[in-house]
N, CA, C and O atoms as CSV, one atom per row, in Angstrom:
chain,resi,resn,atom,element,x,y,z
A,1,MET,N,N,0.839,-1.164,0.000
A,1,MET,CA,C,0.000,0.000,0.000
A,1,MET,C,C,0.894,1.240,0.000
A,1,MET,O,O,1.823,1.357,0.799
A,2,THR,N,N,0.593,2.152,-0.908
A,2,THR,CA,C,1.460,3.312,-1.063
A,2,THR,C,C,1.065,4.477,-0.173
A,2,THR,O,O,1.939,5.173,0.344
A,3,LYS,N,N,-0.242,4.713,0.022
A,3,LYS,CA,C,-0.664,5.836,0.864
A,3,LYS,C,C,-1.902,5.457,1.659
A,3,LYS,O,O,-2.523,4.426,1.398
A,4,GLN,N,N,-2.252,6.270,2.605
A,4,GLN,CA,C,-3.419,6.053,3.452
A,4,GLN,C,C,-4.693,6.295,2.632
A,4,GLN,O,O,-4.809,7.296,1.925
A,5,ILE,N,N,-5.647,5.358,2.741
A,5,ILE,CA,C,-6.923,5.503,2.039
A,5,ILE,C,C,-7.860,6.293,2.942
A,5,ILE,O,O,-8.087,5.936,4.098
A,6,THR,N,N,-8.403,7.385,2.382
A,6,THR,CA,C,-9.247,8.259,3.205
A,6,THR,C,C,-10.688,8.304,2.731
A,6,THR,O,O,-11.558,8.785,3.457
A,7,SER,N,N,-10.960,7.812,1.521
A,7,SER,CA,C,-12.343,7.865,1.033
A,7,SER,C,C,-12.711,6.547,0.350
A,7,SER,O,O,-11.865,5.715,0.025
A,8,TYR,N,N,-14.019,6.410,0.154
A,8,TYR,CA,C,-14.528,5.202,-0.507
A,8,TYR,C,C,-14.030,5.120,-1.941
A,8,TYR,O,O,-13.715,4.030,-2.420
A,9,LYS,N,N,-13.953,6.235,-2.626
A,9,LYS,CA,C,-13.466,6.287,-4.006
A,9,LYS,C,C,-12.018,5.792,-4.083
A,9,LYS,O,O,-11.665,5.031,-4.984
A,10,GLU,N,N,-11.192,6.225,-3.141
A,10,GLU,CA,C,-9.800,5.769,-3.105
A,10,GLU,C,C,-9.729,4.269,-2.827
A,10,GLU,O,O,-8.861,3.577,-3.359
A,11,LEU,N,N,-10.636,3.771,-2.001
A,11,LEU,CA,C,-10.688,2.335,-1.710
A,11,LEU,C,C,-11.016,1.542,-2.967
A,11,LEU,O,O,-10.401,0.510,-3.237
A,12,LEU,N,N,-11.991,2.030,-3.737
A,12,LEU,CA,C,-12.355,1.353,-4.994
A,12,LEU,C,C,-11.207,1.403,-6.001
A,12,LEU,O,O,-10.956,0.421,-6.699
A,13,LEU,N,N,-10.524,2.513,-6.081
A,13,LEU,CA,C,-9.368,2.630,-6.980
A,13,LEU,C,C,-8.253,1.664,-6.566
A,13,LEU,O,O,-7.633,1.016,-7.408
A,14,GLU,N,N,-8.013,1.581,-5.261
A,14,GLU,CA,C,-6.985,0.655,-4.760
A,14,GLU,C,C,-7.373,-0.792,-5.031
A,14,GLU,O,O,-6.528,-1.613,-5.389
A,15,LYS,N,N,-8.651,-1.098,-4.860
A,15,LYS,CA,C,-9.143,-2.450,-5.142
A,15,LYS,C,C,-8.962,-2.796,-6.622
A,15,LYS,O,O,-8.536,-3.902,-6.954
A,16,ALA,N,N,-9.285,-1.857,-7.503
A,16,ALA,CA,C,-9.114,-2.076,-8.944
A,16,ALA,C,C,-7.635,-2.250,-9.286
A,16,ALA,O,O,-7.273,-3.097,-10.103
A,17,ARG,N,N,-6.780,-1.433,-8.650
A,17,ARG,CA,C,-5.334,-1.548,-8.897
A,17,ARG,C,C,-4.812,-2.910,-8.448
A,17,ARG,O,O,-4.002,-3.526,-9.140
A,18,LEU,N,N,-5.271,-3.373,-7.302
A,18,LEU,CA,C,-4.820,-4.664,-6.788
A,18,LEU,C,C,-5.335,-5.821,-7.649
A,18,LEU,O,O,-4.620,-6.803,-7.850
A,19,LYS,N,N,-6.571,-5.716,-8.161
A,19,LYS,CA,C,-7.088,-6.757,-9.057
A,19,LYS,C,C,-6.283,-6.816,-10.344
A,19,LYS,O,O,-5.978,-7.899,-10.844
A,20,THR,N,N,-5.939,-5.654,-10.880
A,20,THR,CA,C,-5.116,-5.608,-12.092
A,20,THR,C,C,-3.741,-6.205,-11.827
A,20,THR,O,O,-3.218,-6.974,-12.634
A,21,LEU,N,N,-3.164,-5.843,-10.689
A,21,LEU,CA,C,-1.856,-6.379,-10.303
A,21,LEU,C,C,-1.920,-7.897,-10.141
A,21,LEU,O,O,-1.009,-8.605,-10.571
A,22,LEU,N,N,-2.988,-8.398,-9.524
A,22,LEU,CA,C,-3.168,-9.838,-9.343
A,22,LEU,C,C,-3.265,-10.550,-10.697
A,22,LEU,O,O,-2.651,-11.598,-10.896
A,23,ALA,N,N,-4.034,-9.980,-11.618
A,23,ALA,CA,C,-4.181,-10.584,-12.948
A,23,ALA,C,C,-2.838,-10.623,-13.677
A,23,ALA,O,O,-2.512,-11.621,-14.320
A,24,GLU,N,N,-2.064,-9.551,-13.581
A,24,GLU,CA,C,-0.740,-9.512,-14.220
A,24,GLU,C,C,0.191,-10.559,-13.619
A,24,GLU,O,O,0.922,-11.238,-14.341
A,25,GLN,N,N,0.161,-10.685,-12.297
A,25,GLN,CA,C,1.031,-11.652,-11.634
A,25,GLN,C,C,0.605,-13.085,-11.947
A,25,GLN,O,O,1.462,-13.955,-12.099
A,26,GLU,N,N,-0.700,-13.350,-12.047
A,26,GLU,CA,C,-1.164,-14.685,-12.426
A,26,GLU,C,C,-0.708,-15.029,-13.837
A,26,GLU,O,O,-0.282,-16.155,-14.098
A,27,LEU,N,N,-0.796,-14.058,-14.754
A,27,LEU,CA,C,-0.333,-14.278,-16.124
A,27,LEU,C,C,1.168,-14.555,-16.145
A,27,LEU,O,O,1.634,-15.431,-16.873
A,28,GLN,N,N,1.923,-13.800,-15.336
A,28,GLN,CA,C,3.373,-14.011,-15.272
A,28,GLN,C,C,3.698,-15.404,-14.734
A,28,GLN,O,O,4.622,-16.057,-15.218
A,29,ILE,N,N,2.942,-15.859,-13.736
A,29,ILE,CA,C,3.157,-17.193,-13.177
A,29,ILE,C,C,2.874,-18.259,-14.231
A,29,ILE,O,O,3.625,-19.228,-14.343
A,30,LYS,N,N,1.791,-18.095,-15.012
A,30,LYS,CA,C,1.473,-19.059,-16.068
A,30,LYS,C,C,2.579,-19.111,-17.117
A,30,LYS,O,O,2.960,-20.189,-17.570
A,31,GLN,N,N,3.091,-17.942,-17.500
A,31,GLN,CA,C,4.172,-17.908,-18.479
A,31,GLN,C,C,5.438,-18.553,-17.928
A,31,GLN,O,O,6.115,-19.304,-18.631
A,32,ASP,N,N,5.751,-18.263,-16.686
A,32,ASP,CA,C,6.930,-18.872,-16.059
A,32,ASP,C,C,6.774,-20.388,-15.971
A,32,ASP,O,O,7.729,-21.128,-16.209
A,33,TRP,N,N,5.580,-20.846,-15.632
A,33,TRP,CA,C,5.325,-22.282,-15.529
A,33,TRP,C,C,5.508,-22.965,-16.891
A,33,TRP,O,O,6.077,-24.054,-16.968
A,34,GLN,N,N,5.027,-22.327,-17.959
A,34,GLN,CA,C,5.207,-22.884,-19.301
A,34,GLN,C,C,6.694,-22.965,-19.668
A,34,GLN,O,O,7.135,-23.949,-20.261
A,35,LEU,N,N,7.455,-21.939,-19.317
A,35,LEU,CA,C,8.893,-21.964,-19.582
A,35,LEU,C,C,9.587,-23.072,-18.801
A,35,LEU,O,O,10.471,-23.748,-19.327
A,36,ILE,N,N,9.189,-23.257,-17.553
A,36,ILE,CA,C,9.776,-24.324,-16.738
A,36,ILE,C,C,9.452,-25.676,-17.349
A,36,ILE,O,O,10.323,-26.543,-17.424
A,37,LYS,N,N,8.203,-25.873,-17.791
A,37,LYS,CA,C,7.822,-27.143,-18.410
A,37,LYS,C,C,8.613,-27.392,-19.689
A,37,LYS,O,O,9.022,-28.523,-19.951
A,38,GLU,N,N,8.831,-26.350,-20.486
A,38,GLU,CA,C,9.627,-26.502,-21.705
A,38,GLU,C,C,11.079,-26.844,-21.373
A,38,GLU,O,O,11.692,-27.676,-22.043
A,39,ASP,N,N,11.623,-26.208,-20.348
A,39,ASP,CA,C,13.013,-26.483,-19.953
A,39,ASP,C,C,13.177,-27.893,-19.416
A,39,ASP,O,O,14.231,-28.503,-19.596
A,40,LEU,N,N,12.151,-28.421,-18.760
A,40,LEU,CA,C,12.238,-29.750,-18.157
A,40,LEU,C,C,11.821,-30.879,-19.099
A,40,LEU,O,O,11.930,-32.050,-18.735
A,41,LYS,N,N,11.349,-30.553,-20.293
A,41,LYS,CA,C,10.872,-31.584,-21.218
A,41,LYS,C,C,11.925,-32.650,-21.515
A,41,LYS,O,O,11.580,-33.832,-21.500
A,42,PRO,N,N,13.193,-32.307,-21.786
A,42,PRO,CA,C,14.191,-33.361,-22.008
A,42,PRO,C,C,14.380,-34.271,-20.790
A,42,PRO,O,O,14.529,-35.484,-20.941
A,43,ALA,N,N,14.374,-33.696,-19.598
A,43,ALA,CA,C,14.537,-34.510,-18.393
A,43,ALA,C,C,13.337,-35.435,-18.196
A,43,ALA,O,O,13.495,-36.572,-17.752
A,44,VAL,N,N,12.151,-34.954,-18.521
A,44,VAL,CA,C,10.944,-35.776,-18.400
A,44,VAL,C,C,11.010,-36.940,-19.387
A,44,VAL,O,O,10.633,-38.062,-19.047
A,45,LEU,N,N,11.487,-36.683,-20.604
A,45,LEU,CA,C,11.617,-37.756,-21.592
A,45,LEU,C,C,12.631,-38.807,-21.143
A,45,LEU,O,O,12.402,-40.005,-21.311
A,46,VAL,N,N,13.735,-38.366,-20.579
A,46,VAL,CA,C,14.745,-39.307,-20.072
A,46,VAL,C,C,14.167,-40.130,-18.925
A,46,VAL,O,O,14.353,-41.346,-18.870
A,47,ALA,N,N,13.467,-39.462,-18.010
A,47,ALA,CA,C,12.883,-40.168,-16.873
A,47,ALA,C,C,11.830,-41.170,-17.337
A,47,ALA,O,O,11.730,-42.266,-16.785
A,48,SER,N,N,11.051,-40.804,-18.339
A,48,SER,CA,C,10.036,-41.713,-18.870
A,48,SER,C,C,10.678,-42.942,-19.503
A,48,SER,O,O,10.213,-44.065,-19.310
A,49,THR,N,N,11.735,-42.725,-20.249
A,49,THR,CA,C,12.433,-43.851,-20.878
A,49,THR,C,C,13.070,-44.750,-19.821
A,49,THR,O,O,12.998,-45.974,-19.928
A,50,LEU,N,N,13.685,-44.163,-18.816
A,50,LEU,CA,C,14.274,-44.967,-17.742
A,50,LEU,C,C,13.202,-45.750,-16.992
A,50,LEU,O,O,13.420,-46.901,-16.617
A,51,ARG,N,N,12.046,-45.128,-16.775
A,51,ARG,CA,C,10.951,-45.835,-16.108
A,51,ARG,C,C,10.526,-47.037,-16.946
A,51,ARG,O,O,10.218,-48.097,-16.402
A,52,ASN,N,N,10.509,-46.874,-18.271
A,52,ASN,CA,C,10.156,-47.994,-19.148
A,52,ASN,C,C,11.179,-49.120,-19.061
A,52,ASN,O,O,10.817,-50.291,-19.178
A,53,PHE,N,N,12.444,-48.787,-18.858
A,53,PHE,CA,C,13.475,-49.818,-18.756
A,53,PHE,C,C,13.392,-50.592,-17.441
A,53,PHE,O,O,13.740,-51.772,-17.395
A,54,PHE,N,N,12.938,-49.943,-16.383
A,54,PHE,CA,C,12.967,-50.587,-15.070
A,54,PHE,C,C,11.610,-51.059,-14.564
A,54,PHE,O,O,11.525,-51.632,-13.477
A,55,THR,N,N,10.552,-50.831,-15.329
A,55,THR,CA,C,9.231,-51.346,-14.956
A,55,THR,C,C,8.659,-52.121,-16.129
A,55,THR,O,O,9.034,-51.896,-17.280
A,56,ARG,N,N,7.757,-53.025,-15.831
A,56,ARG,CA,C,7.138,-53.833,-16.867
A,56,ARG,C,C,5.637,-53.620,-16.825
A,56,ARG,O,O,5.047,-53.511,-15.751
A,57,ARG,N,N,5.013,-53.561,-18.012
A,57,ARG,CA,C,3.559,-53.422,-18.070
A,57,ARG,C,C,2.903,-54.696,-17.571
A,57,ARG,O,O,3.403,-55.801,-17.782
A,58,ALA,N,N,1.774,-54.516,-16.905
A,58,ALA,CA,C,1.035,-55.661,-16.391
A,58,ALA,C,C,0.375,-56.409,-17.546
A,58,ALA,O,O,0.100,-55.834,-18.600
A,59,GLY,N,N,0.130,-57.681,-17.332
A,59,GLY,CA,C,-0.509,-58.489,-18.363
A,59,GLY,C,C,0.510,-59.029,-19.343
A,59,GLY,O,O,1.666,-58.609,-19.368
A,60,ILE,N,N,0.054,-59.963,-20.142
A,60,ILE,CA,C,0.949,-60.552,-21.141
A,60,ILE,C,C,0.162,-60.764,-22.417
A,60,ILE,O,O,-0.968,-61.250,-22.388
A,61,SER,N,N,0.751,-60.405,-23.515
A,61,SER,CA,C,0.141,-60.605,-24.826
A,61,SER,C,C,1.068,-61.498,-25.646
A,61,SER,O,O,2.169,-61.840,-25.217
A,62,ALA,N,N,0.604,-61.859,-26.812
A,62,ALA,CA,C,1.425,-62.709,-27.677
A,62,ALA,C,C,2.702,-61.981,-28.088
A,62,ALA,O,O,3.774,-62.583,-28.147
A,63,ALA,N,N,2.584,-60.689,-28.371
A,63,ALA,CA,C,3.768,-59.914,-28.768
A,63,ALA,C,C,4.760,-59.821,-27.613
A,63,ALA,O,O,5.971,-59.923,-27.812
A,64,GLN,N,N,4.240,-59.628,-26.418
A,64,GLN,CA,C,5.121,-59.542,-25.249
A,64,GLN,C,C,5.779,-60.888,-24.963
A,64,GLN,O,O,6.942,-60.943,-24.564
A,65,LEU,N,N,5.043,-61.960,-25.165
A,65,LEU,CA,C,5.614,-63.296,-25.005
A,65,LEU,C,C,6.740,-63.514,-26.016
A,65,LEU,O,O,7.761,-64.119,-25.690
A,66,GLY,N,N,6.551,-63.020,-27.242
A,66,GLY,CA,C,7.600,-63.113,-28.257
A,66,GLY,C,C,8.846,-62.348,-27.862
A,66,GLY,O,O,9.962,-62.829,-28.062
A,67,VAL,N,N,8.668,-61.165,-27.304
A,67,VAL,CA,C,9.822,-60.375,-26.845
A,67,VAL,C,C,10.548,-61.109,-25.721
A,67,VAL,O,O,11.778,-61.142,-25.687
A,68,ASN,N,N,9.782,-61.697,-24.803
A,68,ASN,CA,C,10.404,-62.437,-23.696
A,68,ASN,C,C,11.214,-63.628,-24.212
A,68,ASN,O,O,12.329,-63.873,-23.753
A,69,LEU,N,N,10.649,-64.360,-25.164
A,69,LEU,CA,C,11.372,-65.506,-25.735
A,69,LEU,C,C,12.613,-65.058,-26.490
A,69,LEU,O,O,13.665,-65.690,-26.397
A,70,LEU,N,N,12.491,-63.957,-27.242
A,70,LEU,CA,C,13.634,-63.420,-27.985
A,70,LEU,C,C,14.737,-62.980,-27.013
A,70,LEU,O,O,15.914,-63.267,-27.230
A,71,ALA,N,N,14.348,-62.288,-25.953
A,71,ALA,CA,C,15.347,-61.798,-24.995
A,71,ALA,C,C,16.026,-62.953,-24.264
A,71,ALA,O,O,17.246,-62.962,-24.106
A,72,ASP,N,N,15.230,-63.929,-23.819
A,72,ASP,CA,C,15.827,-65.048,-23.084
A,72,ASP,C,C,16.555,-66.016,-24.000
A,72,ASP,O,O,17.633,-66.503,-23.660
A,73,GLY,N,N,15.983,-66.295,-25.146
A,73,GLY,CA,C,16.582,-67.287,-26.038
A,73,GLY,C,C,17.728,-66.742,-26.852
A,73,GLY,O,O,18.874,-67.153,-26.668
A,74,PHE,N,N,17.434,-65.815,-27.756
A,74,PHE,CA,C,18.444,-65.362,-28.700
A,74,PHE,C,C,19.467,-64.425,-28.052
A,74,PHE,O,O,20.673,-64.640,-28.170
A,75,VAL,N,N,18.987,-63.399,-27.378
A,75,VAL,CA,C,19.911,-62.400,-26.830
A,75,VAL,C,C,20.767,-63.000,-25.722
A,75,VAL,O,O,21.990,-62.857,-25.730
A,76,LYS,N,N,20.129,-63.667,-24.777
A,76,LYS,CA,C,20.856,-64.180,-23.620
A,76,LYS,C,C,21.761,-65.360,-23.974
A,76,LYS,O,O,22.902,-65.427,-23.517
A,77,LYS,N,N,21.260,-66.280,-24.778
A,77,LYS,CA,C,22.018,-67.505,-25.032
A,77,LYS,C,C,22.929,-67.440,-26.252
A,77,LYS,O,O,23.903,-68.188,-26.334
A,78,VAL,N,N,22.622,-66.546,-27.210
A,78,VAL,CA,C,23.446,-66.477,-28.416
A,78,VAL,C,C,24.324,-65.223,-28.418
A,78,VAL,O,O,25.551,-65.314,-28.475
A,79,LEU,N,N,23.688,-64.064,-28.354
A,79,LEU,CA,C,24.464,-62.824,-28.455
A,79,LEU,C,C,25.349,-62.578,-27.238
A,79,LEU,O,O,26.470,-62.085,-27.368
A,80,LEU,N,N,24.841,-62.922,-26.059
A,80,LEU,CA,C,25.596,-62.654,-24.840
A,80,LEU,C,C,26.197,-63.919,-24.226
A,80,LEU,O,O,26.468,-63.959,-23.026
A,81,ALA,N,N,26.402,-64.933,-25.034
A,81,ALA,CA,C,26.864,-66.223,-24.510
A,81,ALA,C,C,28.241,-66.132,-23.853
A,81,ALA,O,O,28.510,-66.851,-22.890
A,82,LYS,N,N,29.104,-65.270,-24.352
A,82,LYS,CA,C,30.463,-65.212,-23.823
A,82,LYS,C,C,30.704,-63.990,-22.932
A,82,LYS,O,O,31.847,-63.600,-22.694
A,83,THR,N,N,29.625,-63.398,-22.450
A,83,THR,CA,C,29.788,-62.247,-21.565
A,83,THR,C,C,29.643,-62.693,-20.114
A,83,THR,O,O,29.367,-63.861,-19.841
A,84,GLY,N,N,29.825,-61.780,-19.210
A,84,GLY,CA,C,29.720,-62.089,-17.787
A,84,GLY,C,C,28.278,-62.351,-17.370
A,84,GLY,O,O,27.338,-62.013,-18.089
A,85,TRP,N,N,28.121,-62.956,-16.205
A,85,TRP,CA,C,26.786,-63.345,-15.763
A,85,TRP,C,C,25.901,-62.146,-15.453
A,85,TRP,O,O,24.682,-62.231,-15.596
A,86,ILE,N,N,26.491,-61.027,-15.030
A,86,ILE,CA,C,25.690,-59.827,-14.754
A,86,ILE,C,C,25.076,-59.291,-16.044
A,86,ILE,O,O,23.905,-58.915,-16.077
A,87,THR,N,N,25.872,-59.262,-17.092
A,87,THR,CA,C,25.377,-58.796,-18.381
A,87,THR,C,C,24.282,-59.707,-18.902
A,87,THR,O,O,23.273,-59.237,-19.427
A,88,ARG,N,N,24.480,-61.016,-18.757
A,88,ARG,CA,C,23.466,-61.967,-19.231
A,88,ARG,C,C,22.166,-61.847,-18.456
A,88,ARG,O,O,21.107,-62.182,-18.985
A,89,LEU,N,N,22.217,-61.384,-17.234
A,89,LEU,CA,C,20.989,-61.177,-16.460
A,89,LEU,C,C,20.372,-59.804,-16.730
A,89,LEU,O,O,19.153,-59.687,-16.861
A,90,LEU,N,N,21.196,-58.781,-16.812
A,90,LEU,CA,C,20.712,-57.417,-16.894
A,90,LEU,C,C,20.144,-57.048,-18.266
A,90,LEU,O,O,19.064,-56.462,-18.336
A,91,VAL,N,N,20.830,-57.369,-19.341
A,91,VAL,CA,C,20.395,-56.957,-20.677
A,91,VAL,C,C,19.034,-57.562,-21.043
A,91,VAL,O,O,18.158,-56.812,-21.474
A,92,PRO,N,N,18.807,-58.870,-20.898
A,92,PRO,CA,C,17.465,-59.389,-21.200
A,92,PRO,C,C,16.375,-58.788,-20.304
A,92,PRO,O,O,15.252,-58.566,-20.755
A,93,PHE,N,N,16.705,-58.528,-19.047
A,93,PHE,CA,C,15.759,-57.887,-18.131
A,93,PHE,C,C,15.327,-56.525,-18.675
A,93,PHE,O,O,14.135,-56.219,-18.699
A,94,LEU,N,N,16.280,-55.713,-19.109
A,94,LEU,CA,C,15.974,-54.390,-19.646
A,94,LEU,C,C,15.205,-54.491,-20.957
A,94,LEU,O,O,14.279,-53.716,-21.193
A,95,ILE,N,N,15.580,-55.438,-21.811
A,95,ILE,CA,C,14.877,-55.621,-23.088
A,95,ILE,C,C,13.421,-56.014,-22.838
A,95,ILE,O,O,12.515,-55.470,-23.470
A,96,LYS,N,N,13.193,-56.943,-21.933
A,96,LYS,CA,C,11.822,-57.379,-21.640
A,96,LYS,C,C,10.989,-56.242,-21.055
A,96,LYS,O,O,9.825,-56.074,-21.417
A,97,ASN,N,N,11.575,-55.472,-20.160
A,97,ASN,CA,C,10.837,-54.359,-19.556
A,97,ASN,C,C,10.486,-53.303,-20.594
A,97,ASN,O,O,9.331,-52.892,-20.698
A,98,TYR,N,N,11.473,-52.864,-21.360
A,98,TYR,CA,C,11.215,-51.826,-22.363
A,98,TYR,C,C,10.287,-52.353,-23.447
A,98,TYR,O,O,9.395,-51.640,-23.906
A,99,GLY,N,N,10.495,-53.592,-23.854
A,99,GLY,CA,C,9.646,-54.181,-24.887
A,99,GLY,C,C,8.195,-54.291,-24.472
A,99,GLY,O,O,7.302,-54.180,-25.313
A,100,SER,N,N,7.943,-54.506,-23.190
A,100,SER,CA,C,6.560,-54.632,-22.732
A,100,SER,C,C,5.782,-53.332,-22.907
A,100,SER,O,O,4.553,-53.355,-22.978
A,101,HIS,N,N,6.476,-52.206,-22.978
A,101,HIS,CA,C,5.802,-50.920,-23.140
A,101,HIS,C,C,5.531,-50.581,-24.605
A,101,HIS,O,O,4.657,-49.762,-24.889
A,102,ILE,N,N,6.256,-51.188,-25.533
A,102,ILE,CA,C,6.094,-50.779,-26.928
A,102,ILE,C,C,5.486,-51.844,-27.830
A,102,ILE,O,O,5.048,-51.511,-28.931
A,103,VAL,N,N,5.436,-53.109,-27.419
A,103,VAL,CA,C,4.966,-54.147,-28.336
A,103,VAL,C,C,3.476,-54.077,-28.605
A,103,VAL,O,O,3.041,-54.491,-29.680
A,104,ASP,N,N,2.684,-53.578,-27.689
A,104,ASP,CA,C,1.247,-53.523,-27.890
A,104,ASP,C,C,0.808,-52.293,-28.673
A,104,ASP,O,O,-0.385,-52.097,-28.904
A,105,LYS,N,N,1.761,-51.465,-29.082
A,105,LYS,CA,C,1.474,-50.282,-29.891
A,105,LYS,C,C,2.313,-50.379,-31.173
A,105,LYS,O,O,3.373,-49.759,-31.262
A,106,PRO,N,N,1.851,-51.145,-32.160
A,106,PRO,CA,C,2.683,-51.372,-33.353
A,106,PRO,C,C,3.014,-50.099,-34.120
A,106,PRO,O,O,4.105,-49.998,-34.681
A,107,GLU,N,N,2.108,-49.122,-34.162
A,107,GLU,CA,C,2.407,-47.891,-34.890
A,107,GLU,C,C,3.559,-47.131,-34.228
A,107,GLU,O,O,4.375,-46.519,-34.917
A,108,LYS,N,N,3.625,-47.168,-32.912
A,108,LYS,CA,C,4.721,-46.522,-32.183
A,108,LYS,C,C,6.031,-47.266,-32.452
A,108,LYS,O,O,7.078,-46.645,-32.640
A,109,LEU,N,N,5.966,-48.588,-32.469
A,109,LEU,CA,C,7.152,-49.396,-32.723
A,109,LEU,C,C,7.699,-49.133,-34.127
A,109,LEU,O,O,8.901,-48.931,-34.299
A,110,TRP,N,N,6.815,-49.135,-35.130
A,110,TRP,CA,C,7.272,-48.902,-36.506
A,110,TRP,C,C,7.821,-47.497,-36.684
A,110,TRP,O,O,8.811,-47.307,-37.391
A,111,SER,N,N,7.195,-46.507,-36.053
A,111,SER,CA,C,7.711,-45.144,-36.198
A,111,SER,C,C,9.098,-45.020,-35.562
A,111,SER,O,O,9.949,-44.294,-36.077
A,112,ARG,N,N,9.331,-45.718,-34.455
A,112,ARG,CA,C,10.659,-45.683,-33.831
A,112,ARG,C,C,11.701,-46.390,-34.693
A,112,ARG,O,O,12.835,-45.925,-34.806
A,113,ILE,N,N,11.321,-47.506,-35.297
A,113,ILE,CA,C,12.257,-48.228,-36.162
A,113,ILE,C,C,12.595,-47.377,-37.381
A,113,ILE,O,O,13.761,-47.272,-37.762
A,114,LYS,N,N,11.582,-46.772,-37.993
A,114,LYS,CA,C,11.821,-45.910,-39.155
A,114,LYS,C,C,12.705,-44.724,-38.777
A,114,LYS,O,O,13.640,-44.388,-39.504
A,115,ALA,N,N,12.413,-44.096,-37.649
A,115,ALA,CA,C,13.197,-42.940,-37.220
A,115,ALA,C,C,14.641,-43.336,-36.931
A,115,ALA,O,O,15.559,-42.551,-37.169
A,116,PHE,N,N,14.848,-44.547,-36.420
A,116,PHE,CA,C,16.199,-45.004,-36.114
A,116,PHE,C,C,17.032,-45.163,-37.380
A,116,PHE,O,O,18.215,-44.824,-37.398
A,117,PHE,N,N,16.409,-45.681,-38.442
A,117,PHE,CA,C,17.159,-45.951,-39.653
A,117,PHE,C,C,17.189,-44.791,-40.635
A,117,PHE,O,O,17.954,-44.838,-41.598
A,118,ASN,N,N,16.395,-43.761,-40.434
A,118,ASN,CA,C,16.423,-42.600,-41.318
A,118,ASN,C,C,17.470,-41.611,-40.852
A,118,ASN,O,O,17.880,-41.620,-39.691
A,119,LYS,N,N,17.902,-40.752,-41.773
A,119,LYS,CA,C,18.924,-39.754,-41.452
A,119,LYS,C,C,18.410,-38.786,-40.410
A,119,LYS,O,O,17.292,-38.284,-40.524
A,120,ASN,N,N,19.206,-38.520,-39.407
A,120,ASN,CA,C,18.928,-37.537,-38.363
A,120,ASN,C,C,17.613,-37.777,-37.641
A,120,ASN,O,O,17.092,-36.862,-37.002
A,121,GLY,N,N,17.063,-38.978,-37.724
A,121,GLY,CA,C,15.811,-39.274,-37.043
A,121,GLY,C,C,14.605,-38.632,-37.681
A,121,GLY,O,O,13.526,-38.644,-37.089
A,122,LYS,N,N,14.749,-38.056,-38.897
A,122,LYS,CA,C,13.636,-37.398,-39.567
A,122,LYS,C,C,13.213,-38.239,-40.755
A,122,LYS,O,O,14.042,-38.868,-41.411
A,123,MET,N,N,11.943,-38.245,-41.020
A,123,MET,CA,C,11.412,-38.972,-42.172
A,123,MET,C,C,11.756,-38.187,-43.442
A,123,MET,O,O,11.673,-36.959,-43.454
A,124,HIS,N,N,12.133,-38.880,-44.484
A,124,HIS,CA,C,12.347,-38.228,-45.768
A,124,HIS,C,C,11.868,-39.169,-46.871
A,124,HIS,O,O,11.917,-40.391,-46.733
A,125,HIS,N,N,11.412,-38.581,-47.947
A,125,HIS,CA,C,10.882,-39.362,-49.056
A,125,HIS,C,C,11.784,-39.184,-50.257
A,125,HIS,O,O,12.227,-38.071,-50.541
A,126,GLU,N,N,12.063,-40.264,-50.966
A,126,GLU,CA,C,12.867,-40.184,-52.180
A,126,GLU,C,C,11.963,-39.893,-53.354
A,126,GLU,O,O,10.894,-40.487,-53.495
A,127,THR,N,N,12.393,-38.982,-54.187
A,127,THR,CA,C,11.641,-38.671,-55.406
A,127,THR,C,C,12.558,-38.909,-56.587
A,127,THR,O,O,13.755,-39.146,-56.428
A,128,GLY,N,N,11.982,-38.842,-57.764
A,128,GLY,CA,C,12.766,-39.035,-58.981
A,128,GLY,C,C,13.826,-37.975,-59.159
A,128,GLY,O,O,14.821,-38.214,-59.844
A,129,MET,N,N,13.644,-36.808,-58.563
A,129,MET,CA,C,14.574,-35.705,-58.697
A,129,MET,C,C,15.860,-35.947,-57.897
A,129,MET,O,O,16.895,-35.354,-58.202
A,130,ASP,N,N,15.804,-36.790,-56.902
A,130,ASP,CA,C,16.981,-37.036,-56.075
A,130,ASP,C,C,18.080,-37.768,-56.851
A,130,ASP,O,O,19.263,-37.601,-56.553
A,131,ALA,N,N,17.703,-38.563,-57.827
A,131,ALA,CA,C,18.671,-39.355,-58.567
A,131,ALA,C,C,19.483,-38.525,-59.529
A,131,ALA,O,O,20.541,-38.963,-59.982
A,132,VAL,N,N,19.009,-37.318,-59.857
A,132,VAL,CA,C,19.677,-36.483,-60.846
A,132,VAL,C,C,20.919,-35.867,-60.326
A,132,VAL,O,O,21.593,-35.133,-61.049
């Protein structure tokens, strides 16, 4: 409060000033919150991916059963046959956990595979003009 209020008119003016100030500060808080969310987006993505590696979705589907068999059979017994016992336990565990989150969403799986094999993770289309 800047000065002593002596009349009803001054009280109404002060009330209007405080409401305007409150609205400005609420808008500033919303903008700051949006900036914080944008700044934290990479950390949230990393945390989400790590959560997928260390937790498994409930239930079992045919696709998830296939991932489990692939991880235990091929990865553990063939690819990691000559590695240490910790690696043979840990890698299939992580594959099964992460796989359980993506196998039931085939469109997500295909988009990730395509993005992995395309340049810079971006989709691009070849046209007849590219060969020239």
